[in-house]
C-alpha positions in Angstrom: 80.6 102.7 126.6 82.0 99.6 128.6 85.9 99.2 127.9 87.1 96.2 126.4 89.1 93.8 128.7 92.9 93.3 127.3 93.5 90.0 125.8 95.9 87.6 127.4 97.0 84.0 126.6 95.3 81.5 128.7 97.3 80.2 131.7 96.8 76.5 130.9 96.3 76.5 127.3 98.0 77.7 124.0 94.7 79.9 123.6 93.3 83.4 124.5 91.3 84.7 126.7 90.1 88.2 128.4 91.5 89.3 131.7 88.4 88.2 133.3 88.8 84.6 132.1 86.4 84.6 129.3 87.6 82.6 126.1 88.3 85.0 123.1 89.2 83.5 119.8 90.6 85.7 116.8 88.3 85.3 114.0 88.7 88.0 111.3 90.7 89.0 108.3 93.3 91.8 107.2 91.8 95.0 106.3 93.4 98.3 105.1 92.9 102.1 105.5 92.4 102.4 101.6 89.8 99.4 101.0 86.3 100.1 100.2 85.0 99.3 103.6 87.2 101.3 106.0 88.0 104.1 103.5 85.1 106.3 104.5 86.8 107.0 107.9 89.7 109.0 106.3 88.7 112.8 106.4 85.5 111.4 107.8 84.1 111.3 104.6 81.3 108.5 105.4 81.8 107.6 109.0 78.2 105.7 108.8 79.4 103.4 106.0 82.2 102.5 108.1 80.2 101.9 111.3 77.7 99.8 109.7 80.4 97.6 108.0 82.1 96.9 111.5 78.4 96.3 113.0 78.1 93.8 110.1 81.2 92.0 110.9 80.4 92.0 114.3 77.3 90.2 114.0 78.9 87.6 111.5 81.3 86.5 114.3 84.2 88.4 113.7 86.2 89.5 116.5 89.5 90.7 115.2 90.9 92.7 112.3 94.5 92.8 111.2 95.5 96.3 110.1 98.7 98.1 109.1 99.2 101.6 111.1 99.8 103.1 107.7 99.2 101.9 104.1 101.5 103.6 101.5 100.2 102.3 98.1 99.3 106.0 97.7 101.0 109.3 99.0 98.3 110.0 101.5 98.2 107.6 103.9 101.5 108.0 105.4 101.5 108.1 109.3 104.7 110.3 109.8 105.4 112.9 107.3 107.8 114.2 107.8 109.7 111.8 110.2 108.1 112.4 113.7 105.5 114.6 112.2 102.3 112.5 112.9 99.6 113.3 110.3 96.4 115.0 111.8 94.3 113.4 109.4 95.4 109.8 110.0 95.7 110.3 113.7 92.0 111.1 113.4 91.4 108.1 111.4 92.5 106.0 114.0 90.9 107.8 116.8 87.5 107.0 115.3 88.2 103.5 114.5 89.2 102.5 117.8 86.0 104.2 119.4 84.1 102.4 116.7 85.8 99.3 117.5 85.0 99.5 121.1 81.5 99.9 120.4 81.5 96.7 118.2 83.5 94.6 120.5 86.3 94.2 117.6 89.9 94.1 118.2 92.8 95.0 116.2 96.2 93.0 115.5 98.2 96.1 114.9 101.4 96.3 112.9 103.1 99.5 112.4 104.5 99.4 108.9 103.0 98.3 105.2 106.3 96.7 104.4 104.9 95.3 101.0 104.4 98.8 99.9 107.3 100.4 101.7 109.5 98.4 99.7 108.0 99.0 96.3 107.8 102.5 96.9 110.6 103.3 99.0 111.7 106.3 96.8 108.6 108.2 98.0 108.7 106.9 102.1 109.4 109.6 104.7 111.9 107.3 106.2 114.2 107.3 103.1 117.3 109.6 103.6 116.6 111.1 100.4 113.3 112.6 101.8 115.0 113.6 105.2 114.7 110.3 106.8 117.1 108.1 108.8 117.7 105.3 106.5 119.6 105.3 103.3 118.6 101.8 102.0 115.5 99.7 102.4 118.3 96.9 103.2 119.0 98.7 106.4 115.6 99.1 108.0 116.3 96.7 110.9 120.1 97.2 111.5 120.1 101.3 111.2 120.3 102.6 114.8 118.7 105.7 113.9 115.9 103.9 111.8 115.3 101.8 114.8 114.8 105.1 117.0 112.2 106.7 115.0 110.5 102.9 114.6 110.4 103.5 118.8 109.2 106.8 118.3 106.2 105.9 116.3 105.4 102.8 118.9 105.7 105.8 121.5 103.1 107.8 120.0 100.6 104.9 119.4 101.3 103.3 122.7 100.6 107.0 124.5 97.5 108.0 122.5 95.9 104.3 122.3 97.8 101.9 124.3 95.4 101.8 127.1 92.8 100.2 125.0 91.5 96.8 125.0 90.8 97.4 121.1 94.4 96.1 120.6 94.6 92.3 120.7 98.2 92.4 120.0 101.3 93.9 118.2 102.3 92.4 115.0 105.9 94.1 116.0 106.9 93.9 112.4 105.3 92.6 109.2 107.0 89.9 107.4 110.4 89.7 109.0 112.9 89.2 106.4 116.9 89.3 106.5 116.8 91.4 103.4 115.9 94.3 105.7 118.9 93.7 107.9 121.6 94.1 105.4 120.6 90.7 104.2 121.6 88.9 107.4 119.6 86.4 109.6 122.1 87.4 112.5 120.8 90.4 114.2 117.1 89.7 113.8 116.6 88.2 116.9 118.4 91.2 118.7 116.2 93.5 116.6 112.9 91.7 118.1 114.4 91.8 121.6 115.2 95.6 121.8 111.7 96.6 120.1 110.0 94.1 122.5 111.4 95.3 125.4 111.0 99.0 124.6 107.2 98.3 123.6 106.6 96.4 127.2 108.4 98.7 129.3 106.6 101.5 128.0 103.1 100.1 128.3 104.0 98.8 132.1 105.0 102.2 133.0 101.8 103.8 131.6 99.3 101.1 131.9 100.5 98.5 134.4 100.3 95.6 131.9 101.2 94.7 128.4 99.4 93.6 125.2 100.6 90.3 123.6 103.3 90.5 120.8 104.4 88.6 118.0 106.2 89.0 114.6 104.7 87.7 111.1 106.8 85.9 108.5 105.9 85.2 104.9 105.9 81.2 105.4 108.1 80.2 102.2 111.0 82.4 103.7 111.1 79.9 106.6 112.3 77.4 104.2 114.9 79.5 102.6 116.5 81.3 105.8 117.1 79.7 109.3 114.6 81.9 111.2 112.2 79.1 112.8 113.6 79.7 116.2 113.1 83.5 115.9 109.7 83.1 114.5 108.0 80.3 116.6 110.3 80.3 120.2 111.8 83.8 120.6 111.5 84.5 124.4 109.8 87.9 124.0 106.9 87.1 122.0 103.7 85.8 123.5 102.3 83.9 120.1 103.6 82.6 116.8 102.3 83.6 113.5 103.3 83.1 110.0 101.6 84.0 106.6 100.0 80.8 104.8 101.4 81.0 101.0 102.5 78.0 99.3 102.7 77.2 95.5 100.4 76.3 94.0 97.8 74.9 96.4 97.4 78.2 98.1 98.7 80.9 95.9 97.1 79.7 92.9 94.5 76.9 93.8 93.3 74.6 91.4 91.0 73.0 93.7 90.0 73.6 97.2 91.0 70.3 98.9 94.5 70.8 98.2 94.5 74.3 99.9 93.1 72.6 102.9 95.5 69.7 103.2 98.4 72.2 102.7 96.8 74.4 105.3 96.6 71.3 108.0 100.1 70.5 107.2 101.4 74.0 107.6 99.9 74.1 111.1 101.0 70.5 112.2 104.6 71.5 111.5 104.3 75.0 113.2 102.8 73.2 116.0 105.6 71.0 116.3 108.2 73.9 116.3 106.0 76.2 118.5 106.7 75.8 122.5 103.6 73.7 123.7 101.9 76.9 125.9 102.2 79.4 123.0 99.4 79.8 120.6 99.9 79.7 117.0 97.8 81.1 114.1 98.1 82.1 110.4 97.8 85.9 110.1 97.7 86.4 106.3 97.0 83.9 103.5 95.1 83.9 100.2 95.4 83.5 96.3 98.0 85.6 95.8 100.0 84.4 92.7 96.7 83.8 90.9 95.4 87.5 91.9 98.4 89.1 90.6 98.5 86.8 87.4 95.1 86.8 86.4 94.1 90.3 87.5 90.8 89.1 88.2 88.8 87.1 91.2 88.6 83.6 91.8 84.9 82.5 90.7 82.9 83.3 94.1 81.6 79.9 94.8 84.9 78.5 94.3 86.7 81.2 96.7 83.6 80.6 99.0 84.8 76.9 99.3 88.6 77.9 99.4 87.8 80.2 102.0 85.8 77.9 104.1 88.4 74.8 103.6 91.4 76.8 104.9 89.5 78.1 107.8 88.7 74.6 109.2 91.8 73.1 108.0 93.4 75.8 110.1 91.3 75.7 113.0 90.8 71.8 113.6 94.5 71.1 113.4 95.1 73.0 116.5 95.6 76.7 115.5 93.7 79.6 117.1 90.8 80.8 115.1 90.4 80.5 111.3 93.5 82.3 109.8 93.1 85.7 108.4 92.9 86.0 104.8 93.9 88.9 102.6 91.0 89.4 100.4 92.8 89.2 96.9 89.5 90.4 95.2 88.6 93.3 93.3 87.5 95.3 95.3 89.5 94.0 98.3 86.5 92.8 100.5 85.1 89.1 101.8 82.1 87.9 100.1 78.9 87.1 102.0 79.6 83.3 102.0 82.9 84.1 103.7 81.2 86.1 106.4 78.9 83.2 106.7 81.6 81.0 107.1 82.9 83.1 109.9 79.6 83.3 111.7 79.4 79.4 111.5 82.8 79.3 113.1 82.3 81.6 116.0 79.1 79.5 116.9 81.0 76.4 117.0 83.8 77.5 119.0 81.3 77.8 121.8 81.2 74.0 122.2 84.8 73.8 123.7 86.6 74.7 127.0 89.5 76.8 125.7 91.0 77.5 128.9 92.4 74.0 129.5 92.3 72.9 126.0 96.3 71.8 125.9 95.6 70.3 122.4 98.2 68.3 120.1 97.7 67.9 116.6 95.9 64.7 115.5 95.5 64.7 111.9 97.2 61.7 111.2 95.9 59.9 114.7 92.2 60.2 114.3 90.9 57.7 111.7 88.0 57.7 109.4 87.0 54.1 107.9 86.2 55.8 104.7 89.5 56.3 102.4 87.6 59.1 100.6 87.6 61.1 104.0 90.7 63.2 105.0 90.9 64.3 109.0 92.0 67.2 110.7 92.0 67.0 114.3 93.3 68.5 117.6 92.8 67.6 121.3 93.7 66.4 124.3 92.6 63.7 127.0 89.1 65.4 127.4 88.2 67.1 124.1 88.7 66.7 120.5 88.2 68.8 117.6 87.7 67.1 114.3 86.9 68.2 110.9 86.3 65.8 108.0 86.5 66.5 104.2 85.4 64.5 101.1 88.1 64.3 98.5 86.7 66.0 95.5 85.4 63.9 92.3 87.5 65.4 90.1 91.2 67.4 90.6 89.7 70.5 88.9 88.6 74.0 89.5 85.0 73.2 88.7 85.2 70.5 91.6 84.8 71.9 95.0 84.1 68.6 96.9 80.3 68.3 96.4 78.7 65.2 97.9 76.7 63.2 95.4 75.3 60.6 98.0 75.3 60.4 101.9 76.9 57.4 103.3 77.7 56.3 106.8 81.2 56.9 108.5 82.9 55.3 111.4 85.5 57.6 113.4 88.1 56.2 115.7 89.2 58.9 118.6 92.1 57.6 120.4 94.1 59.6 123.2 90.7 60.1 125.2 90.4 59.2 128.9 87.7 56.5 129.8 84.5 58.1 130.4 81.1 59.7 128.9 81.6 62.0 126.0 79.2 64.6 124.0 79.7 64.5 120.6 78.3 67.4 118.8 78.1 67.1 114.9 78.2 70.4 113.2 77.1 71.3 109.6 79.6 74.0 108.7 77.2 75.9 106.7 74.0 75.8 109.0 75.3 74.8 112.3 74.5 72.1 114.8 72.9 68.9 113.5 72.6 66.7 116.6 74.6 65.6 119.6 75.3 62.1 121.0 76.3 60.8 124.2 79.1 58.2 123.9 81.1 56.1 126.4 84.7 55.2 125.9 85.9 52.4 127.7 88.5 50.9 125.2 91.6 52.3 123.3 89.6 54.7 121.4 86.0 56.5 121.1 83.9 55.4 118.2 81.8 57.7 116.4 79.4 56.6 113.7 78.0 59.4 111.6 75.9 59.8 108.7 78.1 61.9 106.4 75.4 64.2 104.7 77.9 67.0 103.0 81.1 67.5 101.8 82.7 68.5 105.1 81.6 68.1 108.7 82.8 69.1 112.0 82.6 67.3 115.4 83.2 68.5 119.0 84.2 65.6 121.3 83.8 67.1 124.8 84.0 65.2 128.0 80.7 65.0 130.2 81.4 66.0 133.8 
């Protein structure tokens, strides 16, 4: 079996590529050890079922899964128990998962702790001092020197056993960083990242002569309540920035799929303004969290499929890497077939762009449509532009997902491009490429005339060399 190349940031663009220079885009979602599609790997109860799942998502353009090393909603998925005793069944699970991901060309954004359930079930966690662990309080996870040492010890075990694998896309060093776990202080969070990041890099460099990418994730609303922007977006030790796209009510409890897309585009734009130009940004967790908790049921499938598609394209077209990573928030915790088709469609569109020189800026408010009913999401540079156009829904209700009742012509003005010839690929986000046009720009903008045949359309504008 051919080994997967490691992933790195492009030398001249805020996107990703393999070591050999081949472009790579994170398309995927969050998954977990206890959810239906991976649970068969634990104790090897149904390895074939898991392999079939990984083969299926790989064939639908998925390149990456975000997974937590342990998932402590229950008592039998702790990675260590007691501290320093790495559970044989969990190690076997990860041995098998790494092997299968290698086979199906899938990578993992790996984060070491399930902090959500770790908070809620702290009384049972092996790191709790009551259970022989190093930490007396969940408010001291990041400030306790003893706890930091066992965190490093966990990383050391993982790096020694699996760290040489290209299956690891990168380390999410800490899931949803928050002052509450640092004695409710922002001061010291940056030092925590520096300490842990340096330890991980030094060990990888010593063992393998190279290092995996690093980030930390944060619950986006917490950025508005605490001064963590520089830590999350600009920390010098991190390679890419990631936040969790939650916002009430547009994303957390959506009444329509239009507002969810507009909010996603605005959140990407804000993040790019705060992130160094050369650093990729992506949303590594989102979904209808409040609706799922309150209603205890799924969003209607056709609505949820459209919500997923709209957030994916708003995220991607606005300048983020990939389509964002959904937390399913469905019973059971799986994505629908419609969501998988949306991922496959995006994976085909990305082939139209030269990512290793796509030094994009957000153009949501710069690219213009002559129809006020059309909302524009765009990013680009002097030679390439990605555009996603979305019709406003007819009614601001859950029943309306922006369906189009009639076709119409629309004119799109694309500034910032250098003079020359451009290929405009018009893309149906359900079925793929519709047509290509060759246009010439000699004035202040490139004018593209399109027939708006659906509730949303994507365009790839690329220079003809």
